[in-house]
Short mmCIF file of the C-alpha atoms (twelve columns), coordinates in Angstrom:
data_MODEL
# 
_entry.id   MODEL 
# 
loop_
_atom_site.group_PDB 
_atom_site.id 
_atom_site.type_symbol 
_atom_site.label_atom_id 
_atom_site.label_alt_id 
_atom_site.label_comp_id 
_atom_site.label_asym_id 
_atom_site.label_seq_id 
_atom_site.Cartn_x 
_atom_site.Cartn_y 
_atom_site.Cartn_z 
_atom_site.pdbx_PDB_model_num 
ATOM 1   C CA . UNK A 1   1.744   -16.390 -8.944  1 
ATOM 2   C CA . UNK A 2   4.774   -16.111 -11.223 1 
ATOM 3   C CA . UNK A 3   7.137   -19.004 -11.934 1 
ATOM 4   C CA . UNK A 4   10.926  -18.722 -11.924 1 
ATOM 5   C CA . UNK A 5   11.170  -18.009 -15.646 1 
ATOM 6   C CA . UNK A 6   8.636   -15.177 -15.435 1 
ATOM 7   C CA . UNK A 7   10.484  -13.667 -12.472 1 
ATOM 8   C CA . UNK A 8   13.823  -13.830 -14.277 1 
ATOM 9   C CA . UNK A 9   12.263  -12.101 -17.284 1 
ATOM 10  C CA . UNK A 10  10.677  -9.536  -14.958 1 
ATOM 11  C CA . UNK A 11  14.043  -8.769  -13.384 1 
ATOM 12  C CA . UNK A 12  15.623  -8.238  -16.810 1 
ATOM 13  C CA . UNK A 13  12.827  -5.867  -17.844 1 
ATOM 14  C CA . UNK A 14  13.101  -3.898  -14.607 1 
ATOM 15  C CA . UNK A 15  16.859  -3.530  -15.033 1 
ATOM 16  C CA . UNK A 16  16.283  -2.163  -18.528 1 
ATOM 17  C CA . UNK A 17  13.584  0.232   -17.350 1 
ATOM 18  C CA . UNK A 18  15.680  1.370   -14.407 1 
ATOM 19  C CA . UNK A 19  18.584  2.397   -16.634 1 
ATOM 20  C CA . UNK A 20  16.383  4.889   -18.481 1 
ATOM 21  C CA . UNK A 21  14.965  6.646   -15.417 1 
ATOM 22  C CA . UNK A 22  15.360  10.372  -14.873 1 
ATOM 23  C CA . UNK A 23  17.464  10.028  -11.733 1 
ATOM 24  C CA . UNK A 24  21.139  10.551  -11.005 1 
ATOM 25  C CA . UNK A 25  22.996  11.859  -14.062 1 
ATOM 26  C CA . UNK A 26  19.911  11.792  -16.317 1 
ATOM 27  C CA . UNK A 27  17.921  13.529  -13.626 1 
ATOM 28  C CA . UNK A 28  20.609  16.181  -13.283 1 
ATOM 29  C CA . UNK A 29  20.267  16.893  -17.004 1 
ATOM 30  C CA . UNK A 30  16.503  17.274  -16.567 1 
ATOM 31  C CA . UNK A 31  17.074  19.581  -13.587 1 
ATOM 32  C CA . UNK A 32  19.082  21.956  -15.765 1 
ATOM 33  C CA . UNK A 33  16.031  22.647  -17.916 1 
ATOM 34  C CA . UNK A 34  14.543  26.016  -17.012 1 
ATOM 35  C CA . UNK A 35  11.006  26.061  -18.422 1 
ATOM 36  C CA . UNK A 36  7.805   24.024  -18.324 1 
ATOM 37  C CA . UNK A 37  7.868   23.710  -22.100 1 
ATOM 38  C CA . UNK A 38  11.343  22.152  -22.130 1 
ATOM 39  C CA . UNK A 39  10.423  19.738  -19.339 1 
ATOM 40  C CA . UNK A 40  7.207   18.776  -21.112 1 
ATOM 41  C CA . UNK A 41  8.982   18.118  -24.404 1 
ATOM 42  C CA . UNK A 42  11.859  16.214  -22.799 1 
ATOM 43  C CA . UNK A 43  9.648   14.088  -20.573 1 
ATOM 44  C CA . UNK A 44  6.679   13.448  -22.860 1 
ATOM 45  C CA . UNK A 45  8.431   13.917  -26.229 1 
ATOM 46  C CA . UNK A 46  5.753   16.271  -27.509 1 
ATOM 47  C CA . UNK A 47  5.162   20.009  -27.714 1 
ATOM 48  C CA . UNK A 48  3.544   21.727  -24.770 1 
ATOM 49  C CA . UNK A 49  -0.106  22.853  -25.231 1 
ATOM 50  C CA . UNK A 50  -0.927  26.554  -25.267 1 
ATOM 51  C CA . UNK A 51  -2.571  26.681  -21.833 1 
ATOM 52  C CA . UNK A 52  -2.247  28.765  -18.631 1 
ATOM 53  C CA . UNK A 53  0.592   27.835  -16.283 1 
ATOM 54  C CA . UNK A 54  -1.764  26.582  -13.549 1 
ATOM 55  C CA . UNK A 55  -3.394  24.162  -15.999 1 
ATOM 56  C CA . UNK A 56  -0.013  22.990  -17.272 1 
ATOM 57  C CA . UNK A 57  1.322   22.325  -13.752 1 
ATOM 58  C CA . UNK A 58  -1.793  20.404  -12.711 1 
ATOM 59  C CA . UNK A 59  -1.776  18.382  -15.947 1 
ATOM 60  C CA . UNK A 60  1.922   17.645  -15.666 1 
ATOM 61  C CA . UNK A 61  1.470   16.393  -12.107 1 
ATOM 62  C CA . UNK A 62  -1.343  14.043  -13.150 1 
ATOM 63  C CA . UNK A 63  0.526   12.783  -16.202 1 
ATOM 64  C CA . UNK A 64  3.828   12.256  -14.388 1 
ATOM 65  C CA . UNK A 65  2.195   10.251  -11.604 1 
ATOM 66  C CA . UNK A 66  -0.153  8.477   -14.006 1 
ATOM 67  C CA . UNK A 67  2.760   7.405   -16.179 1 
ATOM 68  C CA . UNK A 68  4.595   6.120   -13.110 1 
ATOM 69  C CA . UNK A 69  1.624   4.028   -11.957 1 
ATOM 70  C CA . UNK A 70  0.922   2.691   -15.462 1 
ATOM 71  C CA . UNK A 71  4.530   1.643   -15.977 1 
ATOM 72  C CA . UNK A 72  4.542   -0.215  -12.686 1 
ATOM 73  C CA . UNK A 73  1.223   -1.988  -13.162 1 
ATOM 74  C CA . UNK A 74  2.100   -3.001  -16.722 1 
ATOM 75  C CA . UNK A 75  4.923   -5.117  -15.281 1 
ATOM 76  C CA . UNK A 76  3.298   -6.153  -12.010 1 
ATOM 77  C CA . UNK A 77  -0.187  -7.286  -12.997 1 
ATOM 78  C CA . UNK A 78  0.804   -10.049 -15.449 1 
ATOM 79  C CA . UNK A 79  3.002   -11.838 -12.900 1 
ATOM 80  C CA . UNK A 80  1.332   -11.344 -9.521  1 
ATOM 81  C CA . UNK A 81  -1.841  -13.403 -9.967  1 
ATOM 82  C CA . UNK A 82  -3.060  -14.536 -6.554  1 
ATOM 83  C CA . UNK A 83  -0.449  -12.304 -4.893  1 
ATOM 84  C CA . UNK A 84  -2.115  -9.113  -6.164  1 
ATOM 85  C CA . UNK A 85  -3.105  -8.117  -2.621  1 
ATOM 86  C CA . UNK A 86  0.492   -7.053  -2.125  1 
ATOM 87  C CA . UNK A 87  0.404   -4.874  -5.241  1 
ATOM 88  C CA . UNK A 88  -2.851  -3.236  -4.155  1 
ATOM 89  C CA . UNK A 89  -1.370  -2.484  -0.735  1 
ATOM 90  C CA . UNK A 90  1.775   -1.054  -2.311  1 
ATOM 91  C CA . UNK A 91  -0.032  1.205   -4.796  1 
ATOM 92  C CA . UNK A 92  -2.293  2.496   -1.988  1 
ATOM 93  C CA . UNK A 93  0.524   4.986   -1.329  1 
ATOM 94  C CA . UNK A 94  -0.912  7.090   -4.152  1 
ATOM 95  C CA . UNK A 95  -4.463  6.646   -2.881  1 
ATOM 96  C CA . UNK A 96  -3.522  7.933   0.565   1 
ATOM 97  C CA . UNK A 97  -1.742  10.940  -0.957  1 
ATOM 98  C CA . UNK A 98  -4.977  11.863  -2.733  1 
ATOM 99  C CA . UNK A 99  -6.991  11.446  0.480   1 
ATOM 100 C CA . UNK A 100 -4.576  13.720  2.345   1 
ATOM 101 C CA . UNK A 101 -4.986  16.333  -0.380  1 
ATOM 102 C CA . UNK A 102 -8.769  16.021  -0.135  1 
ATOM 103 C CA . UNK A 103 -8.657  16.627  3.603   1 
ATOM 104 C CA . UNK A 104 -6.531  19.737  3.142   1 
ATOM 105 C CA . UNK A 105 -8.884  21.115  0.507   1 
ATOM 106 C CA . UNK A 106 -11.996 20.508  2.602   1 
ATOM 107 C CA . UNK A 107 -10.343 22.040  5.673   1 
ATOM 108 C CA . UNK A 108 -9.625  25.160  3.622   1 
ATOM 109 C CA . UNK A 109 -13.153 25.203  2.117   1 
ATOM 110 C CA . UNK A 110 -11.819 24.682  -1.391  1 
ATOM 111 C CA . UNK A 111 -13.884 23.312  -4.246  1 
ATOM 112 C CA . UNK A 112 -13.866 19.674  -5.274  1 
ATOM 113 C CA . UNK A 113 -10.932 19.010  -7.619  1 
ATOM 114 C CA . UNK A 114 -11.831 18.443  -11.251 1 
ATOM 115 C CA . UNK A 115 -9.363  15.548  -11.375 1 
ATOM 116 C CA . UNK A 116 -6.941  13.769  -9.058  1 
ATOM 117 C CA . UNK A 117 -3.441  12.474  -9.690  1 
ATOM 118 C CA . UNK A 118 -4.616  8.948   -8.883  1 
ATOM 119 C CA . UNK A 119 -8.061  7.422   -9.111  1 
ATOM 120 C CA . UNK A 120 -9.862  4.193   -8.275  1 
ATOM 121 C CA . UNK A 121 -13.350 3.238   -7.079  1 
ATOM 122 C CA . UNK A 122 -12.727 4.558   -3.554  1 
ATOM 123 C CA . UNK A 123 -11.478 7.898   -4.817  1 
ATOM 124 C CA . UNK A 124 -14.416 8.258   -7.212  1 
ATOM 125 C CA . UNK A 125 -16.854 7.459   -4.408  1 
ATOM 126 C CA . UNK A 126 -15.237 10.111  -2.231  1 
ATOM 127 C CA . UNK A 127 -15.426 12.714  -4.981  1 
ATOM 128 C CA . UNK A 128 -19.114 11.959  -5.610  1 
ATOM 129 C CA . UNK A 129 -19.938 12.644  -1.941  1 
ATOM 130 C CA . UNK A 130 -17.731 15.743  -1.607  1 
ATOM 131 C CA . UNK A 131 -17.437 17.424  0.887   1 
ATOM 132 C CA . UNK A 132 -19.392 15.193  3.310   1 
ATOM 133 C CA . UNK A 133 -16.492 13.288  4.840   1 
ATOM 134 C CA . UNK A 134 -18.608 10.685  6.601   1 
ATOM 135 C CA . UNK A 135 -20.277 9.765   3.299   1 
ATOM 136 C CA . UNK A 136 -17.079 10.068  1.260   1 
ATOM 137 C CA . UNK A 137 -15.369 7.151   2.979   1 
ATOM 138 C CA . UNK A 138 -18.221 5.121   4.464   1 
ATOM 139 C CA . UNK A 139 -18.069 1.449   3.598   1 
ATOM 140 C CA . UNK A 140 -14.361 1.600   2.716   1 
ATOM 141 C CA . UNK A 141 -11.181 0.768   4.583   1 
ATOM 142 C CA . UNK A 142 -11.037 4.472   5.458   1 
ATOM 143 C CA . UNK A 143 -14.495 4.640   7.054   1 
ATOM 144 C CA . UNK A 144 -12.962 6.095   10.223  1 
ATOM 145 C CA . UNK A 145 -12.264 9.327   8.283   1 
ATOM 146 C CA . UNK A 146 -15.137 11.696  9.097   1 
ATOM 147 C CA . UNK A 147 -15.582 15.340  10.098  1 
ATOM 148 C CA . UNK A 148 -13.518 14.714  13.232  1 
ATOM 149 C CA . UNK A 149 -10.511 14.069  11.000  1 
ATOM 150 C CA . UNK A 150 -10.288 17.814  10.357  1 
ATOM 151 C CA . UNK A 151 -9.723  18.684  14.023  1 
ATOM 152 C CA . UNK A 152 -6.032  17.791  13.734  1 
ATOM 153 C CA . UNK A 153 -5.086  16.931  10.164  1 
ATOM 154 C CA . UNK A 154 -1.519  16.071  11.197  1 
ATOM 155 C CA . UNK A 155 -2.812  13.310  13.466  1 
ATOM 156 C CA . UNK A 156 -5.169  12.109  10.728  1 
ATOM 157 C CA . UNK A 157 -2.348  11.960  8.185   1 
ATOM 158 C CA . UNK A 158 -0.253  10.025  10.682  1 
ATOM 159 C CA . UNK A 159 -3.085  7.515   11.107  1 
ATOM 160 C CA . UNK A 160 -3.351  7.133   7.334   1 
ATOM 161 C CA . UNK A 161 0.384   6.402   7.150   1 
ATOM 162 C CA . UNK A 162 0.067   3.848   9.933   1 
ATOM 163 C CA . UNK A 163 -2.794  2.174   8.116   1 
ATOM 164 C CA . UNK A 164 -0.793  2.080   4.882   1 
ATOM 165 C CA . UNK A 165 2.285   0.472   6.413   1 
ATOM 166 C CA . UNK A 166 0.310   -1.980  8.550   1 
ATOM 167 C CA . UNK A 167 -1.565  -3.159  5.472   1 
ATOM 168 C CA . UNK A 168 1.625   -3.305  3.405   1 
ATOM 169 C CA . UNK A 169 3.444   -5.304  6.076   1 
ATOM 170 C CA . UNK A 170 0.531   -7.724  6.416   1 
ATOM 171 C CA . UNK A 171 0.275   -8.269  2.654   1 
ATOM 172 C CA . UNK A 172 4.033   -8.751  2.316   1 
ATOM 173 C CA . UNK A 173 3.998   -11.277 5.156   1 
ATOM 174 C CA . UNK A 174 1.415   -13.300 3.212   1 
ATOM 175 C CA . UNK A 175 3.689   -13.660 0.163   1 
ATOM 176 C CA . UNK A 176 5.289   -17.063 -0.503  1 
ATOM 177 C CA . UNK A 177 8.622   -17.275 1.331   1 
ATOM 178 C CA . UNK A 178 10.479  -18.020 -1.888  1 
ATOM 179 C CA . UNK A 179 9.228   -14.795 -3.467  1 
ATOM 180 C CA . UNK A 180 9.685   -12.531 -0.437  1 
ATOM 181 C CA . UNK A 181 13.387  -11.769 -0.814  1 
ATOM 182 C CA . UNK A 182 14.422  -8.564  0.942   1 
ATOM 183 C CA . UNK A 183 10.999  -6.908  0.971   1 
ATOM 184 C CA . UNK A 184 10.554  -7.087  4.783   1 
ATOM 185 C CA . UNK A 185 13.914  -5.393  5.395   1 
ATOM 186 C CA . UNK A 186 13.123  -2.709  2.807   1 
ATOM 187 C CA . UNK A 187 9.751   -1.926  4.374   1 
ATOM 188 C CA . UNK A 188 11.214  -1.797  7.883   1 
ATOM 189 C CA . UNK A 189 14.067  0.502   6.811   1 
ATOM 190 C CA . UNK A 190 11.594  2.874   5.162   1 
ATOM 191 C CA . UNK A 191 9.388   2.973   8.268   1 
ATOM 192 C CA . UNK A 192 12.378  3.450   10.566  1 
ATOM 193 C CA . UNK A 193 13.647  6.402   8.531   1 
ATOM 194 C CA . UNK A 194 10.187  7.940   8.219   1 
ATOM 195 C CA . UNK A 195 9.761   7.722   11.980  1 
ATOM 196 C CA . UNK A 196 13.162  9.324   12.520  1 
ATOM 197 C CA . UNK A 197 12.431  12.228  10.183  1 
ATOM 198 C CA . UNK A 198 8.958   12.771  11.627  1 
ATOM 199 C CA . UNK A 199 10.187  12.717  15.243  1 
ATOM 200 C CA . UNK A 200 12.886  15.279  14.494  1 
ATOM 201 C CA . UNK A 201 10.477  17.524  12.579  1 
ATOM 202 C CA . UNK A 202 7.799   17.702  15.252  1 
ATOM 203 C CA . UNK A 203 10.415  18.203  17.957  1 
ATOM 204 C CA . UNK A 204 12.253  21.010  16.158  1 
ATOM 205 C CA . UNK A 205 9.298   22.836  14.616  1 
ATOM 206 C CA . UNK A 206 6.507   22.159  17.136  1 
ATOM 207 C CA . UNK A 207 8.341   21.460  20.369  1 
ATOM 208 C CA . UNK A 208 6.926   17.944  20.784  1 
ATOM 209 C CA . UNK A 209 8.416   15.686  23.426  1 
ATOM 210 C CA . UNK A 210 8.790   11.906  23.377  1 
ATOM 211 C CA . UNK A 211 5.346   11.134  24.819  1 
ATOM 212 C CA . UNK A 212 3.507   13.413  22.419  1 
ATOM 213 C CA . UNK A 213 5.482   12.136  19.423  1 
ATOM 214 C CA . UNK A 214 5.133   8.392   20.030  1 
ATOM 215 C CA . UNK A 215 1.455   8.114   18.955  1 
ATOM 216 C CA . UNK A 216 2.359   9.737   15.622  1 
ATOM 217 C CA . UNK A 217 4.945   7.114   14.705  1 
ATOM 218 C CA . UNK A 218 4.399   3.909   12.760  1 
ATOM 219 C CA . UNK A 219 4.754   0.682   14.736  1 
ATOM 220 C CA . UNK A 220 5.062   -2.894  13.467  1 
ATOM 221 C CA . UNK A 221 4.384   -5.698  15.898  1 
ATOM 222 C CA . UNK A 222 7.533   -7.545  17.026  1 
ATOM 223 C CA . UNK A 223 9.789   -5.282  14.941  1 
ATOM 224 C CA . UNK A 224 11.953  -2.399  16.163  1 
ATOM 225 C CA . UNK A 225 11.199  0.618   14.005  1 
ATOM 226 C CA . UNK A 226 11.022  3.132   16.871  1 
ATOM 227 C CA . UNK A 227 14.283  3.092   18.823  1 
ATOM 228 C CA . UNK A 228 16.291  5.162   16.311  1 
ATOM 229 C CA . UNK A 229 13.660  7.921   16.366  1 
ATOM 230 C CA . UNK A 230 12.928  7.822   20.089  1 
ATOM 231 C CA . UNK A 231 16.634  7.706   20.922  1 
ATOM 232 C CA . UNK A 232 17.056  11.225  19.536  1 
ATOM 233 C CA . UNK A 233 15.025  12.568  22.459  1 
ATOM 234 C CA . UNK A 234 18.043  11.764  24.637  1 
ATOM 235 C CA . UNK A 235 20.186  14.037  22.457  1 
ATOM 236 C CA . UNK A 236 20.388  17.806  22.074  1 
ATOM 237 C CA . UNK A 237 19.415  18.446  18.454  1 
ATOM 238 C CA . UNK A 238 20.776  21.982  18.715  1 
ATOM 239 C CA . UNK A 239 24.296  20.739  19.456  1 
ATOM 240 C CA . UNK A 240 25.979  18.423  16.954  1 
ATOM 241 C CA . UNK A 241 28.496  17.205  19.527  1 
ATOM 242 C CA . UNK A 242 25.566  15.514  21.257  1 
ATOM 243 C CA . UNK A 243 25.466  13.045  18.331  1 
ATOM 244 C CA . UNK A 244 29.081  11.909  18.760  1 
ATOM 245 C CA . UNK A 245 28.061  8.431   19.915  1 
ATOM 246 C CA . UNK A 246 24.819  8.168   17.923  1 
ATOM 247 C CA . UNK A 247 24.556  4.659   16.408  1 
ATOM 248 C CA . UNK A 248 23.452  6.080   13.038  1 
ATOM 249 C CA . UNK A 249 26.330  8.535   12.626  1 
ATOM 250 C CA . UNK A 250 26.641  7.673   8.928   1 
ATOM 251 C CA . UNK A 251 23.407  9.616   8.421   1 
ATOM 252 C CA . UNK A 252 25.104  12.809  9.587   1 
ATOM 253 C CA . UNK A 253 27.180  13.137  6.395   1 
ATOM 254 C CA . UNK A 254 26.861  16.654  5.011   1 
ATOM 255 C CA . UNK A 255 26.106  18.325  8.324   1 
ATOM 256 C CA . UNK A 256 28.013  21.605  8.428   1 
ATOM 257 C CA . UNK A 257 26.256  23.564  11.167  1 
ATOM 258 C CA . UNK A 258 26.723  23.522  14.928  1 
ATOM 259 C CA . UNK A 259 23.129  22.278  15.249  1 
ATOM 260 C CA . UNK A 260 21.397  19.414  13.474  1 
ATOM 261 C CA . UNK A 261 20.181  20.478  10.025  1 
ATOM 262 C CA . UNK A 262 17.034  18.410  9.544   1 
ATOM 263 C CA . UNK A 263 16.580  18.961  5.759   1 
ATOM 264 C CA . UNK A 264 20.190  17.823  5.238   1 
ATOM 265 C CA . UNK A 265 19.537  14.740  7.355   1 
ATOM 266 C CA . UNK A 266 16.365  13.949  5.389   1 
ATOM 267 C CA . UNK A 267 18.377  14.223  2.172   1 
ATOM 268 C CA . UNK A 268 20.845  11.723  3.630   1 
ATOM 269 C CA . UNK A 269 18.011  9.395   4.614   1 
ATOM 270 C CA . UNK A 270 16.743  9.448   1.029   1 
ATOM 271 C CA . UNK A 271 20.178  8.656   -0.350  1 
ATOM 272 C CA . UNK A 272 20.760  5.798   2.055   1 
ATOM 273 C CA . UNK A 273 17.293  4.330   1.577   1 
ATOM 274 C CA . UNK A 274 17.489  4.307   -2.212  1 
ATOM 275 C CA . UNK A 275 21.010  2.929   -2.166  1 
ATOM 276 C CA . UNK A 276 19.542  0.057   -0.152  1 
ATOM 277 C CA . UNK A 277 16.723  -0.263  -2.686  1 
ATOM 278 C CA . UNK A 278 19.151  -0.486  -5.605  1 
ATOM 279 C CA . UNK A 279 21.390  -3.034  -3.885  1 
ATOM 280 C CA . UNK A 280 18.416  -5.174  -2.898  1 
ATOM 281 C CA . UNK A 281 17.078  -5.208  -6.434  1 
ATOM 282 C CA . UNK A 282 20.240  -6.919  -7.673  1 
ATOM 283 C CA . UNK A 283 20.922  -9.075  -4.615  1 
ATOM 284 C CA . UNK A 284 17.446  -10.652 -4.679  1 
ATOM 285 C CA . UNK A 285 16.595  -10.965 -8.390  1 
ATOM 286 C CA . UNK A 286 14.421  -14.068 -8.366  1 
ATOM 287 C CA . UNK A 287 11.415  -13.038 -6.291  1 
ATOM 288 C CA . UNK A 288 9.231   -9.966  -5.935  1 
ATOM 289 C CA . UNK A 289 12.015  -7.784  -4.526  1 
ATOM 290 C CA . UNK A 290 12.868  -6.219  -7.933  1 
ATOM 291 C CA . UNK A 291 9.188   -5.342  -8.400  1 
ATOM 292 C CA . UNK A 292 9.046   -3.658  -4.996  1 
ATOM 293 C CA . UNK A 293 12.261  -1.768  -5.783  1 
ATOM 294 C CA . UNK A 294 10.907  -0.740  -9.177  1 
ATOM 295 C CA . UNK A 295 7.855   0.768   -7.512  1 
ATOM 296 C CA . UNK A 296 10.051  2.738   -5.129  1 
ATOM 297 C CA . UNK A 297 12.296  4.034   -7.879  1 
ATOM 298 C CA . UNK A 298 9.366   4.994   -10.105 1 
ATOM 299 C CA . UNK A 299 7.878   6.906   -7.206  1 
ATOM 300 C CA . UNK A 300 11.239  8.558   -6.589  1 
ATOM 301 C CA . UNK A 301 11.479  9.541   -10.256 1 
ATOM 302 C CA . UNK A 302 7.971   11.037  -10.178 1 
ATOM 303 C CA . UNK A 303 8.775   12.933  -6.962  1 
ATOM 304 C CA . UNK A 304 11.924  14.282  -8.561  1 
ATOM 305 C CA . UNK A 305 10.186  15.465  -11.736 1 
ATOM 306 C CA . UNK A 306 7.464   17.155  -9.679  1 
ATOM 307 C CA . UNK A 307 10.174  18.723  -7.518  1 
ATOM 308 C CA . UNK A 308 11.832  20.118  -10.647 1 
ATOM 309 C CA . UNK A 309 8.503   21.575  -11.769 1 
ATOM 310 C CA . UNK A 310 8.010   23.185  -8.375  1 
ATOM 311 C CA . UNK A 311 11.563  24.487  -8.533  1 
ATOM 312 C CA . UNK A 312 10.857  26.099  -11.900 1 
ATOM 313 C CA . UNK A 313 7.704   27.712  -10.511 1 
ATOM 314 C CA . UNK A 314 9.579   29.072  -7.485  1 
ATOM 315 C CA . UNK A 315 12.700  29.908  -9.514  1 
ATOM 316 C CA . UNK A 316 14.815  27.693  -7.243  1 
ATOM 317 C CA . UNK A 317 18.587  27.478  -7.906  1 
ATOM 318 C CA . UNK A 318 19.535  24.783  -10.406 1 
ATOM 319 C CA . UNK A 319 21.954  23.284  -7.868  1 
ATOM 320 C CA . UNK A 320 19.068  22.475  -5.517  1 
ATOM 321 C CA . UNK A 321 17.201  20.625  -8.257  1 
ATOM 322 C CA . UNK A 322 20.329  18.688  -9.271  1 
ATOM 323 C CA . UNK A 323 20.946  17.702  -5.658  1 
ATOM 324 C CA . UNK A 324 17.401  16.326  -5.521  1 
ATOM 325 C CA . UNK A 325 18.164  14.128  -8.542  1 
ATOM 326 C CA . UNK A 326 21.066  12.509  -6.708  1 
ATOM 327 C CA . UNK A 327 19.276  12.313  -3.351  1 
ATOM 328 C CA . UNK A 328 16.463  10.272  -4.922  1 
ATOM 329 C CA . UNK A 329 18.880  8.037   -6.801  1 
ATOM 330 C CA . UNK A 330 20.885  6.725   -3.889  1 
ATOM 331 C CA . UNK A 331 24.419  6.124   -5.135  1 
ATOM 332 C CA . UNK A 332 25.448  7.349   -8.569  1 
ATOM 333 C CA . UNK A 333 23.772  5.766   -11.571 1 
# 
């Protein structure tokens, strides 16, 4: 467990690292690059290898995420000590992303991946038993994932998300009160917004009603993370005037259609969430809040860089990539 001096030093290092991230204005500059080679050189400060595009994209994805994880752990591990359960629960976000990808590949009868963007003992065990799902995750915290998980992958992914946030909430609750800072509020805001986005997606694109949606949402005991999402079932999402008295009207900024534009709303959720992350980092400097915020911003930076790469592959308009840089930065940097 870190003392006050170590935490003050940690906060200073995080502030320095944050200022150099490829988000906001710096991210917009990265988004203007138009080739894999220019991205590679700008991001890794080395020339791109002479390899096929598919290899380059896969390698870039692994290196971008690997760099993000390494940068976080290099700051977190020396100070957490007996509180490392919280760090393990936080970083499990990457582990669950890999598991979701594994499930998709097995469902589509694809070959075992040669490498994954994140690896640990559980991931290596799963790869060694590929594609026998029951064996892949037996004896781990994911031992409920078996062949039945492929029946409805959406439900399985929802259960993985629930498991992640339940574990994260439990580990955060075990932190010393003096180190906790604004972490509970940050976790709850993230869950609330994820639930909102998920409820709107499955309603618009799959026609789900309230009862069918509720089991897919993340719940935290004694905390209200559902009412914002479930309240939208009382509104007509195809008529913006229905949202006139919605308690979260600030999230409707940028809506220009007569019906709710869900991608625009999700962009607004990202902006608001990461504005909250940035404010919390500076308002609670002497606990683990800056570390939590650093993890979120590193993950946002990695998501942005990967989004730029995907945009290059799909020849997406530069404006869309620039908008992503600002969406994942919260307020201007």
